[in-house]
BALOBA-1460 file (C-alpha; in Angstrom, 3 decimals):
// residues 69
<rec num="1" residu="m" x="14.938" y="-18.432" z="6.623"/>
<rec num="2" residu="d" x="16.098" y="-16.949" z="9.874"/>
<rec num="3" residu="a" x="16.192" y="-13.367" z="11.129"/>
<rec num="4" residu="s" x="19.750" y="-12.786" z="9.890"/>
<rec num="5" residu="e" x="18.648" y="-13.311" z="6.263"/>
<rec num="6" residu="v" x="15.583" y="-11.052" z="6.336"/>
<rec num="7" residu="s" x="17.309" y="-7.744" z="5.617"/>
<rec num="8" residu="s" x="19.149" y="-9.114" z="2.600"/>
<rec num="9" residu="l" x="16.007" y="-10.726" z="1.195"/>
<rec num="10" residu="h" x="14.006" y="-7.533" z="1.745"/>
<rec num="11" residu="t" x="16.632" y="-5.519" z="-0.140"/>
<rec num="12" residu="s" x="16.603" y="-7.973" z="-3.055"/>
<rec num="13" residu="m" x="12.803" y="-8.060" z="-3.181"/>
<rec num="14" residu="r" x="12.639" y="-4.268" z="-3.456"/>
<rec num="15" residu="k" x="15.502" y="-4.144" z="-5.980"/>
<rec num="16" residu="y" x="13.748" y="-6.592" z="-8.319"/>
<rec num="17" residu="g" x="10.179" y="-5.418" z="-7.637"/>
<rec num="18" residu="i" x="9.067" y="-8.700" z="-6.053"/>
<rec num="19" residu="p" x="5.989" y="-8.195" z="-3.846"/>
<rec num="20" residu="g" x="5.587" y="-9.791" z="-0.432"/>
<rec num="21" residu="v" x="5.544" y="-9.074" z="3.280"/>
<rec num="22" residu="l" x="8.264" y="-10.464" z="5.530"/>
<rec num="23" residu="e" x="7.062" y="-11.588" z="8.940"/>
<rec num="24" residu="p" x="8.199" y="-13.944" z="11.700"/>
<rec num="25" residu="v" x="6.393" y="-17.288" z="11.796"/>
<rec num="26" residu="d" x="6.008" y="-16.802" z="15.566"/>
<rec num="27" residu="p" x="5.376" y="-13.086" z="16.252"/>
<rec num="28" residu="r" x="6.730" y="-13.485" z="19.793"/>
<rec num="29" residu="n" x="10.080" y="-14.792" z="18.489"/>
<rec num="30" residu="r" x="11.516" y="-12.240" z="16.057"/>
<rec num="31" residu="a" x="14.898" y="-14.000" z="16.160"/>
<rec num="32" residu="g" x="13.366" y="-17.251" z="14.890"/>
<rec num="33" residu="v" x="12.108" y="-18.414" z="11.512"/>
<rec num="34" residu="w" x="10.638" y="-15.866" z="9.075"/>
<rec num="35" residu="r" x="8.444" y="-16.231" z="6.007"/>
<rec num="36" residu="v" x="7.135" y="-14.177" z="3.113"/>
<rec num="37" residu="v" x="3.371" y="-13.789" z="2.783"/>
<rec num="38" residu="d" x="1.243" y="-12.498" z="-0.057"/>
<rec num="39" residu="p" x="0.074" y="-8.979" z="0.862"/>
<rec num="40" residu="v" x="-3.414" y="-9.633" z="-0.541"/>
<rec num="41" residu="d" x="-4.474" y="-13.063" z="0.688"/>
<rec num="42" residu="r" x="-1.810" y="-13.697" z="3.396"/>
<rec num="43" residu="r" x="-0.738" y="-17.094" z="2.022"/>
<rec num="44" residu="d" x="2.862" y="-18.226" z="2.481"/>
<rec num="45" residu="i" x="4.903" y="-17.499" z="-0.679"/>
<rec num="46" residu="t" x="8.398" y="-17.913" z="0.785"/>
<rec num="47" residu="v" x="9.554" y="-20.645" z="-1.604"/>
<rec num="48" residu="d" x="8.345" y="-18.730" z="-4.671"/>
<rec num="49" residu="v" x="9.994" y="-15.474" z="-3.563"/>
<rec num="50" residu="l" x="13.320" y="-17.158" z="-2.773"/>
<rec num="51" residu="a" x="13.293" y="-18.782" z="-6.226"/>
<rec num="52" residu="r" x="12.485" y="-15.486" z="-7.972"/>
<rec num="53" residu="v" x="15.264" y="-13.631" z="-6.116"/>
<rec num="54" residu="a" x="17.773" y="-16.382" z="-6.921"/>
<rec num="55" residu="a" x="16.781" y="-16.310" z="-10.598"/>
<rec num="56" residu="a" x="17.028" y="-12.524" z="-10.734"/>
<rec num="57" residu="d" x="20.477" y="-12.614" z="-9.117"/>
<rec num="58" residu="r" x="21.692" y="-15.156" z="-11.713"/>
<rec num="59" residu="h" x="20.336" y="-13.215" z="-14.692"/>
<rec num="60" residu="r" x="21.157" y="-9.664" z="-13.803"/>
<rec num="61" residu="p" x="22.998" y="-7.783" z="-16.535"/>
<rec num="62" residu="t" x="26.694" y="-7.134" z="-16.180"/>
<rec num="63" residu="r" x="28.976" y="-4.707" z="-17.900"/>
<rec num="64" residu="g" x="32.380" y="-5.455" z="-19.240"/>
<rec num="65" residu="f" x="34.609" y="-5.754" z="-22.215"/>
<rec num="66" residu="v" x="35.800" y="-8.722" z="-24.180"/>
<rec num="67" residu="i" x="39.347" y="-8.324" z="-25.367"/>
<rec num="68" residu="s" x="40.479" y="-10.952" z="-27.790"/>
<rec num="69" residu="g" x="44.084" y="-12.026" z="-27.446"/>
């Protein structure tokens, strides 16, 4: 993921309670590629977090009415 996607992912992670720390792969290039690392053991969990956010977005509850015709 690149720097333009970080803010959106961070918002979704907090909204759904998904833990992780967002950081640039190369600390000297904050506009480059970013990843998500486990806050405890610092391993890369980007793929897992992206999958969890996508699943949460697909299954979030919606409100509405069904009106039969």
